[in-house]
N, C-alpha and C positions, 0 to 999 in steps of 0.2 A: 781317343774322341769322347767328349761327355754326351752322354744320351739325351736327346732331346725329347723330350714326354708335352712339348706344346700340342700336339694331337690329340694325346690321350685326355689332356686338362681338356681341350676344347667339345672333345663329344661326351667327355663326364658332364661339362655344363651344360650339353645343347640336352643330353637328354634327363637328367635330373633336375636342371631348374628351368630352363627358358622354354621347354615344350611343356610341361606342369604346371610351372607354376606363374610364368609370364604370360603363354599363351592360354593358359589353363584346356587342354587339351585334355582329353580321356587317355585312361592308360590303355586302352586299346587301339590309340592312333597315335599315342607313344611308343607303343610294342612295333607297329607296321612302321615305323623310324627306326626303331633298334635294329629288325630286320632287315631293312635296306643297307645299313652300316655295317654292319654284320656280312651280308653278302659281299659289301665292298671290300670287304677286309678279306674275304675269300678268296676272292680275284684276285687282289694283290700276291696272293700269299702262292696259290697256283700258279696262275701266268704270268706272272713278272717276279716270283721268289722272292719276295717282300716279306719277309715274317711280319706278323703286328704288332711287335717291339720296336720294328725299327722303320715303323712309318715317319715320315718327316712332306711337312706342306711341301717341299722342294720338288720329291719326287711322283708329284700329279700335277697335270693338266689338263687340256681339251684333249686331248688325243687318248690318255688313257680311259678319259671316262666314256670317250667312244669307244674302246676297247671291252671295257666292263658294259657297255648296254649290247654290243655284240654278241660276247661270252653268254649274257642273261637268255640272247635269242639260240643261241648254236647249242650252249649247255644244258640250259636247261626248259627250253623251250618256251618262255614265255612270251606273251602277245603284245602287240604294239603299247594296249594301256596299260598293261602292269609295267613295262620297261618304262615309258612315259609316268608312269607313278614315282619309281625308282629314281628317274632321272630328276623328278621334282624335289624330291626330299633332299639329295645332293644339293642340288642348288640351294634348299634350305637351310644345310648346315654348314654352307659355305660363307651366305649372307650372313650367317651368324657369328661364323669365323673370323670374319673383314668386319663385323660392327666391333667386336671383341677386342682386332689386330687390325688397324688401319694398315699394314704393312701386308695382310692378306688380300687388301681389295684390290689387286690387279690380277690376282689366282679367279677370287670370284669373276669377278668382270668377264673374262677368258673362259669361264662357265658359259656363262652368260649365254655367249655365243652357240651352243648347242640348242637346235631346236627340238622341238617333239616330234614325233614321229605321228606323221597323219593316218587315224582312225576310221578305216570304212565301217561304218554300222551295221549293224543285220539287222534283217527284219525283225519284228516281235516276235514271239511265240504266244497266243492266247487261247483258252477257250470257249469253244462255240457256249452258247446259253444251254442247247440240249447236251452237251459233253460235259459242263459243270452241274447239268439236272442229274444227269448218270452219274458221277462221281460221288455226288453227296449222297446218293441212295445206296449205296454200298456199306457203310458200317449200319451194323445195326444198334435201333436205337432201344431196343430194350434193355440189352446190356450193357452195364453201366461204365466201358471201356469203348463200345462202341458210338455208345453215347455224348462221348467227352471228341470223342475221335472226329464225328461228324460237328460236334458246335465246334471244335477249333479250326476245322475249313472253313464255315460259314463266317467264322469273325474274319478269319484272313478275306476272306474274299469282299466281304462289305466293309470291314475298318481301308481294306488296303495296304496293310501295315507290312512291315518288314517283318520276315520271322523274329529274329531280335526283339526286334519292338514288342509283338506280341509278347513273349515269352520271359518277359521284363515287369508285364504288366500286373500290378499288386490290386487287392482287393480296394487300399485309398483311392485309385485312379480312375474308379469306375461313381459314376456322378450320376444313377440313376433316379434322383427324389431333384434334381434342376429343370427350371421350365422348359429347358432341351435339354433331355437326356443325353449324355455325352460321354467318353472315355479320352484317359489324354496316355497320349501316346509321346515315348521319348525317344528319339530319331538320331542321327547324325549330329555330333557337335551339341551334344545333351538339349537340341533344343526339342522345344515341347510344344506340339500341336493336339486341340480336343477336333476329334472325330464325332457328330451324331451318331445317335444309333435305330436304326429303325424300329419300329413295333413287334416285326416278326422276330428281328434280332433279340430283343428286350425278352421277350416270350422266351428264344430260346436260354439266353443268359440265366435265369429266374431259372427255368426246371435245373439249370448247368449247376447254380448255387445250392438248390435243396440236394441235389448227390453229392456236390464236391465238397462244397463250405457248409454247411448246416449248423444255425446260430453262431454262426462267424459275425465279430464285427466287422463292420463296412469300413471302416477306417483302419483296418490292420494290414499291418504289410505281406500279409501270406501271399505267395505268389498266387495266381487266376491259374496256372494252369500246373501242374504239380506232379511228380512219380514217387513213388515209393517204394524203397529198395532195402530188405533186413530190415524196415521198420524207420528207417530214416526215411523224413519227409525232405526232396531238396526239389529246386526247379528244372523244370523238362528241358532237356537239351534237344540243339537241330536237331540231332542223329537220330534221336526217337521220333520225332516227326517223319523224317525223311525214312524213317524205317517203314513207319503207318500208311505215309503217301503213297509209296512205289507199292505195295499191297496193294490196295483198294486202285489202284490204279490198273493193276492188274488184272483186276474181277472188272473194272467197268470197260477195257479194253475191249473183253470179250461181248459187250454188247454193245458198246460204238467202238468202231473204231476210230474216231477223233480224238480219245482220250490218250495222250501218249505214255510207253512203259517207261520214258524215262521222267514221273512226274516229280517235280520240286516245286517248294513252297512259295517261292517267288514268282512263280506263275498266276498265282491267285491274285497276287498284285498288277501283275499285266494285264490278267482278263477284266479285273475291276475297271481300272483305267479306259482299257478298250472299249469297254459295254458303254462308259459314262461318256467318251467319244462319239460310239456311235449313237448313241441318244440324244447327240446335238447338244451336250455343255463345251463350254470354251473350254478352252487349254488352259487359260488363265484360276480358271475355278480348279482343274482337276491336277494344277503344281501345287496348289494350299493343300487341296485335300492328300496329296500323295506325301508331302514335307520337299518337297524339289527346292532349292534356294534359287534356279532358273529356269525360266519356261523353254530355256532350249534344249535342256534334258527331256521337257514332259512332251517338245515337238515329234518326237521320234516316234509318237503314237498317232500323230498325225500323216506319217509319213511309209505308216505300216499297213492301213486300210484299205487293200484294192479294192474293197467291195463298196465304200462310198465314193472311190475316185468312179468306177463304173456308172454311177449312180447318177452321179456330175457330169461326168461325159455324155451321158442318154440326155441327159438334161440341156446341155446345150447342142448338143444334134436336134434335136424338136425344134426348141427356137429356129436355129438355121431351114428348117422342115416349113418353120412359118407356123403350125401348129401347137405350137407350145401352152402347157398350161403352169402359171407360174404358183410355184407352192411355196412359201414363209416357212421357215422351220418353227418347229413347235416349240420353241423356245423363246422365240423373238419376242421383243418386249415382253415377257413374261417371268420376273425375277422368282416370284415364286414357285415356278415351276423349276427354273434353273436351278434351288436351292434345295429341290424336294427330288429331283432326278441326283444330283452329284451327292445327294445324304448330308444336306447341311442343314436339312429342315425336318 
């Protein structure tokens, strides 16, 4: 029997042409899609006894994909969100195949019947203002590395950036001479957003630039945060940040038990969002600040803050007792205050 290479041709077209050139996906996103297809290949080989070179479209149906999802959970301990992502990748791939070959449309429609697994969202962890203050006090600012580490944590919090967004920052992304000083972050899907900088943050930034980028052209492509290994300068890695965050967290935990020992960079992002929400900033503003595509993603912060829920219930109880004092939110009808609290002015 003549080998059927249509499956491989469609994979090649999907990964090398459709995703990077037609959809303009980033290399990171293309890699994530490739990883899913590789896992699917391993599943077919290990569980179904189908070698990669022998895979054909007529061997795939919704039952096989259901088996793949179960295998992800049992063999690889994948959570629901990961399984849903893998399923979305497969659906995207088979949609592409159906567009290229109408004979595969029936297979694509068959796989469309598979529903994503419902995700139960956990509460968002974040630092209290006291815990944040104690953590930022741990690096020694009189030491060069301590100054760098403290400023990186300050900028993580003030910008609400993802760690990779922060480490990708170059000097040309800093716009300190604009009417509203800001930095430009490039997030998921290569979407860029401007984050205004507060005066205290700018002061820390200028001190950092004097130490780590003396005399540098503000328009060059040098990374804001970097490491030097054997004389070679390169972009700082997330692992490097994770290492010193855990060290400072261990030190801070001895002073304030609210500081978690398993500290990670994304906790600063959650903390900034929660502090903005607790200050009365509407979710729509926080969504834009964080770079979320939908307010539904940001809404998780609204469902996390039990203290605000308690205050609201106490106010309702006071009204029921007949001695309520109506207090308007401090930001109500005050656009300037909203922008300031949100770090947008």
